[in-house]
C-alpha positions as CSV (number, residue, x, y, z in Angstrom):
1,M,0.0,-0.3,-0.1
2,I,2.9,2.2,1.0
3,Y,4.4,1.8,-2.5
4,F,1.1,2.8,-4.2
5,L,0.2,5.8,-2.6
6,I,4.0,7.2,-2.7
7,F,3.6,6.5,-6.8
8,A,0.0,7.5,-6.7
9,V,0.7,11.2,-4.8
10,S,3.3,11.9,-6.6
11,I,1.9,11.5,-9.6
12,L,-1.5,13.5,-8.8
13,I,0.2,16.2,-7.3
14,V,2.5,16.5,-10.8
15,Y,-0.4,16.4,-13.2
16,L,-2.4,18.7,-11.2
17,I,0.1,21.9,-10.7
18,T,2.0,21.7,-14.3
19,P,-0.8,23.6,-15.8
20,N,-0.6,26.3,-13.3
21,I,3.7,26.0,-13.5
22,R,2.8,26.7,-17.3
23,Y,0.4,29.6,-16.8
24,L,3.4,30.8,-14.7
25,A,5.7,30.1,-16.6
26,L,4.0,32.3,-19.7
27,R,3.5,35.1,-17.4
28,F,6.9,35.6,-16.4
29,Y,7.9,34.9,-20.2
30,A,9.8,31.9,-19.2
31,I,10.1,30.2,-22.6
32,D,12.6,27.4,-24.2
33,R,14.9,29.4,-26.7
34,K,16.0,27.9,-29.5
35,N,19.6,26.5,-29.4
36,G,22.7,24.5,-30.7
37,R,20.8,21.3,-30.0
38,K,16.9,22.2,-29.6
39,I,14.2,21.5,-32.3
40,H,11.1,22.6,-31.5
41,K,9.6,25.3,-33.6
42,K,6.4,26.5,-31.5
43,I,7.2,28.6,-28.1
44,V,6.7,26.3,-25.3
45,T,7.1,27.1,-22.0
46,K,9.5,25.9,-19.4
47,L,9.9,25.5,-15.2
48,G,8.3,21.9,-15.7
49,G,11.1,20.9,-13.4
50,I,8.9,22.8,-10.6
51,S,6.3,20.7,-10.4
52,I,8.4,17.8,-10.8
53,Y,10.5,19.0,-7.9
54,C,6.9,19.2,-5.9
55,G,6.0,15.6,-6.6
56,F,9.0,13.7,-5.9
57,I,8.5,16.1,-2.5
58,G,5.2,15.0,-1.8
59,G,5.7,11.4,-2.7
60,L,8.7,11.2,0.3
61,V,6.4,12.9,2.4
62,V,3.9,10.5,2.1
63,A,6.0,7.7,2.9
64,T,8.0,9.6,5.8
65,I,4.4,10.4,7.6
66,Y,3.3,6.4,7.1
67,D,6.9,4.8,7.9
68,K,8.3,6.7,10.7
69,L,11.4,4.5,11.8
70,F,12.3,5.3,7.5
71,L,13.3,8.8,8.3
72,T,14.7,7.6,11.4
73,N,16.7,5.0,9.8
74,H,18.2,6.7,7.0
75,L,18.2,10.5,8.1
76,V,21.5,11.1,7.1
77,D,21.2,9.8,3.6
78,F,17.6,11.2,3.6
79,A,18.9,14.6,4.4
80,G,21.5,14.5,1.8
81,L,19.6,14.2,-0.9
82,I,16.8,16.4,0.0
83,I,19.5,19.1,0.3
84,G,21.4,18.5,-2.2
85,A,18.1,17.8,-4.5
86,T,16.8,21.1,-3.5
87,L,20.1,23.1,-4.2
88,V,20.4,21.6,-7.8
89,F,16.5,22.3,-8.1
90,I,17.3,26.1,-7.4
91,L,20.4,26.5,-9.5
92,G,18.2,25.4,-12.7
93,L,15.4,27.7,-11.5
94,Y,17.8,30.3,-11.3
95,D,19.1,29.6,-14.8
96,D,15.4,28.6,-16.2
97,L,14.8,32.9,-15.1
98,Q,17.7,34.1,-15.3
99,G,20.7,32.4,-17.1
100,S,24.0,31.6,-16.1
101,N,26.7,30.3,-18.2
102,A,28.0,26.9,-18.5
103,S,31.2,27.1,-16.0
104,T,29.4,28.8,-13.1
105,K,26.9,25.7,-13.2
106,F,29.5,23.4,-13.6
107,I,31.2,24.9,-10.6
108,T,28.3,24.9,-8.7
109,Q,27.5,21.1,-9.0
110,I,31.1,20.3,-8.4
111,V,30.6,21.9,-5.1
112,I,26.8,20.6,-4.4
113,A,28.5,17.0,-5.2
114,M,31.3,18.0,-2.7
115,L,28.8,18.2,-0.4
116,I,27.2,14.8,-0.9
117,T,30.0,12.7,-0.6
118,K,30.1,14.6,3.0
119,T,26.9,12.7,3.8
120,G,28.4,9.3,3.2
121,L,27.2,9.1,-0.7
122,K,30.7,8.2,-2.6
123,I,32.1,4.9,-4.2
124,E,34.6,3.5,-2.7
125,N,34.4,0.3,-4.0
126,I,33.6,-1.1,-7.6
127,T,33.0,-5.0,-7.2
128,I,31.7,-8.0,-8.9
129,P,32.5,-11.4,-7.4
130,N,35.4,-13.6,-8.8
131,L,35.6,-10.6,-11.9
132,I,36.7,-6.8,-10.2
133,N,37.1,-5.8,-6.9
134,V,39.1,-2.2,-6.7
135,S,39.6,0.1,-4.1
136,L,39.5,3.7,-4.9
137,G,41.1,5.0,-1.7
138,Q,41.8,8.6,-2.1
139,F,41.0,8.9,-5.1
140,S,37.0,7.5,-4.1
141,I,35.6,11.6,-3.6
142,P,37.1,13.0,-6.8
143,F,35.6,9.7,-9.0
144,T,32.1,10.4,-7.1
145,I,32.5,13.8,-7.7
146,L,33.4,13.3,-11.5
147,W,30.5,10.5,-11.7
148,L,27.7,12.7,-9.6
149,V,28.3,15.2,-12.0
150,G,28.7,13.7,-15.2
151,I,25.1,11.9,-14.4
152,I,23.7,15.7,-13.7
153,N,24.7,16.8,-17.7
154,A,23.9,13.6,-18.9
155,I,20.5,13.6,-18.1
156,N,20.6,17.7,-19.2
157,L,22.0,16.9,-22.5
158,L,19.3,14.0,-22.8
159,D,16.7,16.3,-22.5
160,G,16.3,17.7,-26.3
161,L,13.1,16.4,-27.5
162,D,10.0,16.0,-26.4
163,G,9.6,13.7,-23.7
164,L,12.6,12.0,-24.1
165,A,14.4,12.8,-20.5
166,A,11.5,12.5,-18.6
167,G,10.3,8.9,-20.2
168,V,13.7,7.7,-20.0
169,I,13.8,8.7,-16.2
170,A,10.4,7.2,-15.1
171,I,11.7,3.6,-16.7
172,A,15.2,4.1,-14.8
173,N,13.7,4.7,-11.7
174,L,11.1,2.0,-12.0
175,F,14.3,-0.5,-12.3
176,F,15.8,1.1,-9.6
177,C,12.6,0.6,-7.6
178,I,13.3,-3.2,-8.5
179,Y,17.0,-3.1,-7.3
180,G,15.4,-1.6,-3.7
181,I,13.0,-4.8,-3.8
182,I,15.5,-7.0,-4.4
183,L,17.8,-5.6,-2.1
184,G,14.8,-5.3,0.4
185,D,15.8,-1.5,1.1
186,L,13.0,0.9,1.3
187,F,15.3,3.9,1.3
188,V,15.9,2.7,-2.7
189,I,12.5,1.8,-3.3
190,F,10.7,5.4,-1.9
191,V,12.9,7.5,-3.5
192,S,12.7,6.0,-6.9
193,L,9.1,5.5,-6.6
194,A,8.7,9.3,-6.0
195,T,11.0,10.4,-8.9
196,A,9.1,7.7,-11.3
197,G,6.0,9.2,-10.8
198,S,6.5,12.9,-11.1
199,A,8.3,12.2,-14.5
200,L,5.7,10.0,-15.5
201,A,3.0,12.1,-14.9
202,F,4.9,14.7,-16.4
203,L,4.9,12.7,-19.3
204,R,1.2,13.6,-19.7
205,Y,2.2,17.9,-20.8
206,N,5.8,16.9,-22.1
207,F,5.4,14.4,-24.9
208,Y,4.9,15.2,-28.2
209,P,3.9,17.9,-28.7
210,A,4.9,19.3,-25.5
211,K,2.9,22.1,-23.8
212,I,5.7,22.6,-21.5
213,F,9.5,21.6,-20.8
214,M,11.1,20.8,-17.9
215,G,14.2,23.3,-18.4
216,D,17.3,23.2,-16.4
217,T,14.9,23.1,-13.2
218,G,13.6,19.3,-14.5
219,S,16.7,17.8,-15.7
220,L,19.2,18.8,-13.4
221,L,17.1,17.8,-10.7
222,L,16.4,13.8,-12.4
223,G,19.9,13.9,-13.0
224,F,21.3,14.5,-9.2
225,I,18.6,12.1,-8.2
226,V,19.2,8.8,-10.4
227,G,23.0,9.8,-9.8
228,S,22.9,9.9,-6.2
229,L,21.0,6.6,-5.9
230,S,23.6,5.0,-7.9
231,L,25.8,6.2,-4.6
232,Y,23.9,4.6,-2.5
233,K,25.1,1.4,-0.3
234,P,21.8,-0.1,0.5
235,V,21.3,-1.2,4.4
236,G,24.1,-3.9,5.4
237,N,26.2,-3.6,2.4
238,K,29.5,-1.9,2.3
239,V,30.2,-1.8,-0.9
240,N,28.1,0.2,-4.1
241,L,26.3,-2.4,-5.5
242,L,23.8,-0.1,-7.6
243,F,26.8,1.1,-9.2
244,L,27.5,-0.9,-11.7
245,P,23.8,-1.9,-12.9
246,S,23.5,1.7,-13.0
247,I,26.2,1.8,-15.4
248,I,24.0,-0.2,-17.8
249,L,20.9,1.4,-16.9
250,L,21.8,4.5,-17.8
251,F,24.2,3.3,-20.8
252,L,22.2,5.9,-23.0
253,P,22.8,8.9,-21.7
254,I,26.6,8.0,-20.9
255,L,27.4,7.3,-24.2
256,D,26.3,10.3,-25.4
257,T,27.4,12.6,-23.5
258,N,31.3,11.0,-24.0
259,M,30.4,11.2,-27.4
260,A,29.7,14.6,-27.4
261,I,32.7,15.9,-24.8
262,A,35.0,13.6,-27.8
263,R,33.2,15.5,-30.7
264,R,33.7,18.9,-29.5
265,I,37.4,18.5,-28.4
266,I,38.1,16.9,-32.2
267,R,36.4,19.8,-33.4
268,K,38.4,22.3,-31.3
269,Q,34.9,23.6,-29.8
270,H,33.7,24.7,-26.1
271,V,33.2,21.6,-24.1
272,F,30.2,23.3,-22.8
273,R,29.1,24.3,-26.6
274,S,25.6,22.7,-27.3
275,D,24.9,20.9,-30.7
276,S,22.9,19.2,-32.8
277,S,25.0,15.8,-33.5
278,H,23.1,14.0,-30.2
279,I,22.2,10.5,-30.9
280,H,18.3,11.9,-30.6
281,H,19.1,14.3,-33.2
282,Y,20.3,11.4,-35.9
283,Y,16.9,9.6,-35.1
284,I,15.5,12.9,-36.6
285,K,17.8,12.8,-39.1
286,L,16.8,9.5,-40.4
287,G,13.5,10.8,-40.4
288,F,11.5,9.3,-37.5
289,S,9.8,11.6,-35.6
290,Q,10.1,13.0,-32.0
291,S,7.2,10.5,-30.6
292,Q,8.9,7.3,-32.5
293,T,12.6,8.7,-31.5
294,A,11.3,9.0,-27.7
295,I,9.9,5.2,-27.8
296,R,12.9,3.8,-29.5
297,F,14.5,5.2,-25.9
298,Y,12.4,4.0,-23.7
299,I,12.8,0.5,-25.2
300,M,16.5,0.4,-25.6
301,T,16.4,1.9,-21.5
302,F,14.0,-1.0,-20.8
303,L,16.1,-3.1,-22.5
304,L,18.7,-2.0,-20.9
305,G,17.5,-2.1,-17.4
306,I,16.7,-6.1,-17.8
307,S,20.5,-6.3,-18.7
308,S,21.5,-4.5,-15.5
309,L,19.4,-7.0,-13.1
310,V,21.2,-9.5,-14.9
311,L,24.2,-7.8,-13.5
312,L,23.0,-7.3,-10.0
313,Y,22.4,-11.1,-9.9
314,K,25.6,-11.9,-10.4
315,V,27.2,-9.1,-8.1
316,L,24.5,-10.7,-5.1
317,N,25.8,-14.2,-6.2
């Protein structure tokens, strides 16, 4: 019942308040302007990330009310996640409303990631029994910061087509929920359900033709949440059991981001310069519509999720 309540409340909040967020965005002229990687032709409002944040927080409030021991047993992890998510949300909101240069956003993300490592969310070991057992030692914190900032920006770059990022994140978090069920960890289950419900409800307004975009407010937030979940150590474990499965689950945005960095270096362009050569852009150039491209990404993410479950099984056995 609690699983259903968290998921349902997150969906309901986003579904109900998104039209009001869209109205406010229009009033404050918070529209998504075309750049090197956006292909929409009509004026579309942004700030949809506000409703996603509200749905996410609402779902977790339900979790803490229903299960008071949840907050007690996971206080540090819970506080770190909420504080980090809120800081990233504020960063994205400021960028959507006022605009900030890429370097400032990147440095701010690094600072937030550094703060998160202080709560214990960090990658200390990379382990697959009988195959890989690497202790990062003093490189643990730098590696964690690189990973978290990388995932935040990977989801931000993925948000280039109507419904693409929201759908991929919804599917990814449903797999995180399965991870949590397998491991018997309520923190992973509750957080992933609140995120999945929020992203799924947002698709009602964001799938092609989109009525509103999530903006950096939403994409940075969602990237932070999935990045943080991949760092979490389930109760009773000393290793990051979710890290390697997360690499497979999030393979598409990870691959796309690394290709973008390599492409810009080869072309001697600024790494933060936007372009229209992402994987989803190639699908559009091949003649697929935005909705067809998004659905293909959903299917690939689902298949990658199945593969990640196989890896998690190997890690546990």
